[in-house]
C-alpha positions as CSV (number, residue, x, y, z in Angstrom):
1,X,167.6,-93.9,93.4
2,X,167.5,-92.2,96.8
3,X,164.5,-92.4,99.1
4,X,164.7,-90.3,102.3
5,X,163.0,-87.3,103.7
6,X,166.3,-86.3,105.3
7,X,167.6,-85.6,101.7
8,X,164.6,-83.7,100.6
9,X,166.3,-80.3,101.0
10,X,169.5,-81.4,99.4
11,X,170.5,-81.1,95.6
12,X,171.0,-84.3,93.6
13,X,174.5,-85.1,93.1
14,X,176.3,-85.3,89.8
15,X,177.6,-88.7,88.7
16,X,180.3,-89.3,86.2
17,X,180.8,-93.0,85.6
18,X,181.6,-95.4,82.7
19,X,178.0,-96.2,82.5
20,X,177.1,-92.5,82.0
21,X,175.8,-91.4,78.5
22,X,178.6,-90.5,76.3
23,X,179.0,-88.3,73.1
24,X,181.8,-88.0,70.7
25,X,183.4,-84.6,70.3
26,X,186.4,-83.9,68.1
27,X,187.1,-87.6,68.0
28,X,187.3,-87.8,71.7
29,X,184.6,-89.5,74.0
30,X,183.1,-87.0,76.5
31,X,181.2,-88.5,79.3
32,X,178.0,-86.6,80.3
33,X,177.1,-85.9,83.9
34,X,173.8,-87.6,85.0
35,X,171.8,-86.3,87.9
36,X,171.0,-88.8,90.6
37,X,167.2,-89.7,90.7
38,X,165.4,-89.0,94.0
39,X,162.6,-91.2,94.9
40,X,159.6,-90.3,97.2
41,X,157.4,-93.0,98.4
42,X,153.6,-92.5,99.2
43,X,154.7,-92.9,102.9
44,X,157.4,-90.1,102.4
45,X,154.8,-87.8,100.9
46,X,152.3,-88.4,103.7
47,X,155.0,-87.5,106.3
48,X,156.3,-84.3,104.6
49,X,156.0,-81.0,106.1
50,X,152.7,-79.3,104.8
51,X,154.2,-76.6,102.8
52,X,157.0,-78.7,101.1
53,X,154.2,-81.2,100.2
54,X,152.0,-78.5,98.8
55,X,154.9,-77.2,96.6
56,X,156.0,-80.7,95.3
57,X,152.5,-82.1,94.5
58,X,151.3,-78.8,92.8
59,X,154.4,-78.6,90.6
60,X,155.1,-82.4,89.8
61,X,152.4,-82.7,87.1
62,X,153.9,-79.9,85.0
63,X,153.0,-76.4,84.0
64,X,149.5,-75.2,84.2
65,X,147.3,-72.6,82.6
66,X,147.3,-69.0,84.1
67,X,144.1,-67.2,84.1
68,X,142.1,-64.6,86.0
69,X,138.3,-65.4,86.5
70,X,136.2,-62.4,86.7
71,X,132.8,-62.3,88.4
72,X,130.2,-60.0,89.7
73,X,127.7,-60.3,92.7
74,X,124.0,-59.5,92.4
75,X,124.6,-56.1,94.0
76,X,127.3,-55.2,91.6
77,X,130.4,-56.1,93.5
78,X,133.2,-57.4,91.3
79,X,135.6,-60.1,92.1
80,X,138.8,-61.1,90.3
81,X,140.8,-64.3,91.2
82,X,143.8,-66.2,89.8
83,X,143.1,-69.9,88.7
84,X,145.6,-72.5,87.5
85,X,143.2,-75.3,86.9
86,X,141.2,-74.1,83.9
87,X,141.4,-76.8,81.2
88,X,139.8,-77.6,77.8
89,X,137.0,-80.3,78.0
90,X,135.7,-80.2,74.5
91,X,135.4,-78.1,71.2
92,X,131.9,-78.9,70.1
93,X,130.2,-77.7,72.2
94,X,133.1,-75.4,73.5
95,X,133.5,-76.5,77.1
96,X,136.1,-75.7,79.8
97,X,136.4,-77.1,83.3
98,X,138.2,-75.9,86.5
99,X,138.6,-77.1,90.1
100,X,137.3,-75.3,93.2
101,X,138.9,-76.2,96.6
102,X,136.5,-77.1,99.5
103,X,133.7,-74.6,99.8
104,X,133.6,-74.8,103.7
105,X,135.1,-71.3,103.7
106,X,133.8,-68.3,101.6
107,X,134.6,-68.5,98.0
108,X,133.5,-65.3,96.3
109,X,134.1,-66.5,92.7
110,X,132.0,-69.6,93.4
111,X,129.1,-67.7,95.1
112,X,129.1,-65.3,92.2
113,X,129.1,-67.9,89.5
114,X,126.3,-69.9,91.2
115,X,124.2,-66.9,91.4
116,X,124.4,-65.4,88.0
117,X,126.1,-68.4,86.0
118,X,128.2,-65.9,84.2
119,X,132.0,-65.3,84.4
120,X,135.0,-64.3,82.3
121,X,138.4,-66.0,81.8
122,X,141.3,-63.6,81.1
123,X,144.8,-64.7,80.2
124,X,147.7,-63.4,82.3
125,X,150.7,-61.8,80.7
126,X,154.3,-61.1,81.5
127,X,153.8,-57.5,82.7
128,X,151.0,-58.5,85.1
129,X,152.1,-61.5,87.0
130,X,152.7,-59.6,90.4
131,X,149.2,-58.1,90.4
132,X,147.7,-61.4,89.1
133,X,149.1,-63.3,91.9
134,X,148.1,-60.8,94.4
135,X,144.4,-61.6,93.6
136,X,145.0,-64.8,95.5
137,X,145.0,-62.7,98.8
138,X,142.0,-63.3,101.0
139,X,140.1,-60.1,100.9
140,X,136.7,-59.7,102.4
141,X,133.7,-60.0,99.9
142,X,133.1,-56.3,100.0
143,X,136.6,-55.7,98.6
144,X,137.2,-55.9,94.8
145,X,140.6,-57.3,93.7
146,X,140.3,-54.7,91.0
147,X,140.6,-52.0,93.5
148,X,143.7,-53.6,94.9
149,X,145.6,-54.0,91.7
150,X,146.4,-52.2,88.3
151,X,143.7,-54.3,86.6
152,X,140.7,-52.5,85.2
153,X,137.2,-54.1,84.7
154,X,135.7,-53.9,81.2
155,X,132.2,-54.8,80.1
156,X,131.7,-56.0,76.6
157,X,128.6,-56.8,74.5
158,X,126.3,-56.5,77.6
159,X,127.9,-59.4,79.2
160,X,127.4,-58.9,83.0
161,X,130.7,-60.2,84.2
162,X,133.7,-58.1,84.0
163,X,136.7,-58.8,81.7
164,X,140.2,-57.5,82.4
165,X,140.7,-54.7,80.2
166,X,144.3,-55.3,78.9
167,X,144.2,-59.0,78.6
168,X,144.8,-60.1,75.1
169,X,142.6,-63.4,75.3
170,X,139.3,-63.2,77.1
171,X,136.4,-65.6,77.3
172,X,132.9,-65.1,78.2
173,X,131.5,-68.2,79.9
174,X,128.3,-69.6,81.5
175,X,128.2,-72.2,84.2
176,X,126.5,-75.4,83.3
177,X,127.1,-78.0,86.1
178,X,129.2,-79.0,89.0
179,X,130.6,-82.5,90.0
180,X,131.8,-83.2,93.5
181,X,135.3,-85.0,93.8
182,X,134.6,-87.0,96.9
183,X,138.2,-88.0,97.5
184,X,139.3,-84.5,98.6
185,X,135.9,-82.7,98.7
186,X,136.7,-80.3,95.7
187,X,134.3,-79.4,93.0
188,X,134.8,-79.6,89.2
189,X,132.8,-76.8,87.5
190,X,131.9,-77.3,83.8
191,X,131.1,-74.3,81.8
192,X,130.4,-73.4,78.2
193,X,132.3,-70.6,76.3
194,X,129.9,-68.0,74.9
195,X,132.2,-65.8,73.2
196,X,136.0,-65.1,72.6
197,X,137.7,-61.8,72.4
198,X,141.2,-61.7,71.0
199,X,143.9,-59.2,70.1
200,X,144.5,-59.1,66.4
201,X,147.7,-61.0,65.3
202,X,147.3,-63.9,67.8
203,X,145.2,-66.2,65.8
204,X,146.6,-68.2,62.8
205,X,144.9,-69.1,59.6
206,X,143.9,-72.6,61.0
207,X,142.4,-71.2,64.3
208,X,145.5,-72.0,66.4
209,X,146.3,-69.3,68.9
210,X,149.9,-68.3,69.2
211,X,150.2,-67.9,73.1
212,X,153.8,-66.9,72.7
213,X,152.8,-63.9,70.5
214,X,150.1,-63.1,73.1
215,X,152.6,-63.1,75.8
216,X,150.5,-65.4,77.9
217,X,152.3,-67.0,80.8
218,X,151.9,-70.4,82.7
219,X,152.1,-71.4,86.2
220,X,154.7,-73.7,87.8
221,X,153.3,-75.0,91.1
222,X,151.5,-72.6,93.3
223,X,153.5,-69.5,92.9
224,X,155.9,-69.7,90.0
225,X,155.1,-67.9,86.7
226,X,156.9,-68.7,83.5
227,X,157.1,-67.4,80.0
228,X,156.4,-69.8,77.1
229,X,158.4,-70.5,74.0
230,X,157.1,-72.4,71.1
231,X,159.3,-75.5,70.2
232,X,157.5,-76.8,67.1
233,X,154.0,-77.5,65.7
234,X,153.5,-80.9,64.2
235,X,150.9,-82.3,61.7
236,X,148.1,-84.7,62.9
237,X,150.1,-87.9,63.9
238,X,149.2,-91.1,61.9
239,X,150.7,-94.6,62.4
240,X,152.3,-94.7,59.0
241,X,153.9,-91.2,59.6
């Protein structure tokens, strides 16, 4: 392993040694190249340049969900923002959670959710990643991200928060509670799903949603958007197999 901040911008070297994994191909032994493992200690992480550390820590935990949260203020001003922290908390009752960064600066989504309790969650799809990412720009509270992108607001079933019109998977949600995370002064918001709107052809007979069929994307780090490809679905795992 290698541990040095001086190597952080260099590519891992390829090693071909007698200790490398090997496969047999046409009765010949072929050695497979192994990439050298890099190692960053906590001290290394603390000493990293800010943007490098942001990119590393935001991507090292794996792919994240990619959604747009739609809200509306008391005076009717709409807001749309990309979130990568929305996650399942439970199915009965149907709960989701997401993390908000410190609220020392204005957070339009947070303010609108706390005022009305209602918001929407809308999947991001292949064709809309550029506009979705643009909603992270810091517009003033009197400017709607809908007006700065190709996204169109849509109101369904009398729900007061706007949905994204062309999103193929949309959730109507109600805020329930918030929990401060004292270690970094963020907030975990817990909410319930009130209703789900799906494009026909996405849901399977057992209730499973085929996100690849929907064209939903995922987020790599802070600014990378990726397509999904299903590898396999497995039965419920039991010790006896």
